[in-house]
C-alpha positions as CSV (number, residue, x, y, z in Angstrom):
1,P,18.8,4.5,-4.3
2,F,19.3,4.0,-0.6
3,Y,21.3,0.8,-0.8
4,G,24.5,1.2,1.1
5,K,23.6,4.6,2.5
6,K,23.5,5.5,6.1
7,P,21.0,7.9,7.7
8,E,23.7,10.6,7.9
9,D,24.4,10.2,4.2
10,V,20.7,10.7,3.3
11,E,20.3,13.7,5.6
12,S,23.3,15.4,3.9
13,M,21.7,14.8,0.5
14,Q,18.7,16.9,1.4
15,L,16.5,14.1,0.2
16,E,12.8,14.3,-0.4
17,V,10.7,11.3,-1.5
18,I,7.5,12.0,-3.2
19,V,4.9,9.3,-3.3
20,H,1.9,9.6,-5.7
21,L,-0.9,7.0,-5.5
22,E,-3.7,6.6,-8.0
23,G,-6.8,4.4,-7.6
24,Y,-10.3,4.0,-8.9
25,D,-13.5,4.4,-6.9
26,E,-16.1,2.1,-8.5
27,T,-18.9,3.6,-6.4
28,Y,-18.4,7.1,-7.7
29,V,-16.8,6.0,-11.0
30,Q,-13.8,8.3,-10.7
31,S,-10.1,8.2,-10.3
32,I,-8.6,9.1,-6.9
33,H,-5.2,10.7,-6.4
34,S,-3.1,11.2,-3.3
35,S,0.4,12.6,-2.9
36,S,2.7,12.7,0.1
37,S,6.2,14.1,0.6
38,Y,8.7,12.6,3.0
39,L,12.0,14.1,4.1
40,A,15.0,12.2,5.6
41,D,13.7,12.7,9.1
42,D,10.5,10.9,8.2
43,L,12.3,7.7,7.1
44,K,12.4,4.7,9.5
45,W,15.8,3.0,9.1
46,G,16.0,-0.7,9.9
47,H,12.2,-1.2,9.7
48,R,9.8,-2.8,7.2
49,F,6.1,-2.8,6.9
50,L,4.2,-6.0,8.0
51,P,1.8,-7.5,5.5
52,M,-1.6,-5.9,5.7
53,Y,-3.5,-8.2,3.4
54,E,-4.4,-11.8,2.8
55,R,-5.2,-13.6,-0.4
56,E,-8.6,-15.2,-0.6
57,E,-9.9,-17.2,-3.6
58,N,-10.5,-14.5,-6.1
59,Y,-9.6,-11.3,-4.2
60,L,-7.3,-9.6,-1.7
61,K,-8.6,-8.9,1.8
62,L,-7.1,-5.7,3.2
63,H,-6.6,-5.1,6.9
64,L,-6.4,-1.3,7.0
65,E,-6.0,-1.2,10.8
66,E,-2.5,-2.7,10.2
67,I,-1.4,-0.2,7.5
68,N,1.2,1.4,9.8
69,K,2.5,-1.7,11.6
70,M,6.3,-2.3,11.2
71,E,8.9,-4.6,12.5
72,V,12.6,-4.1,13.1
73,V,14.9,-5.9,10.7
74,D,18.6,-6.8,11.0
75,R,20.7,-4.5,8.9
76,L,23.5,-6.1,6.9
């Protein structure tokens, strides 16, 4: 929905992005839920997240210390 939009366009739309994540905790055998809300001022234009995982033989290895790392990308 943001393709072709400029930051000014999104701000004028009074946009709010709501992210809801659901996971499963095998230790406590229960579902886990988390929700966050982001307004236009919270968005980082011209950035993308760096990979925070690597694939091993039968599993993914997460590097949680890298969860917020981003890089600047060229905008078309």
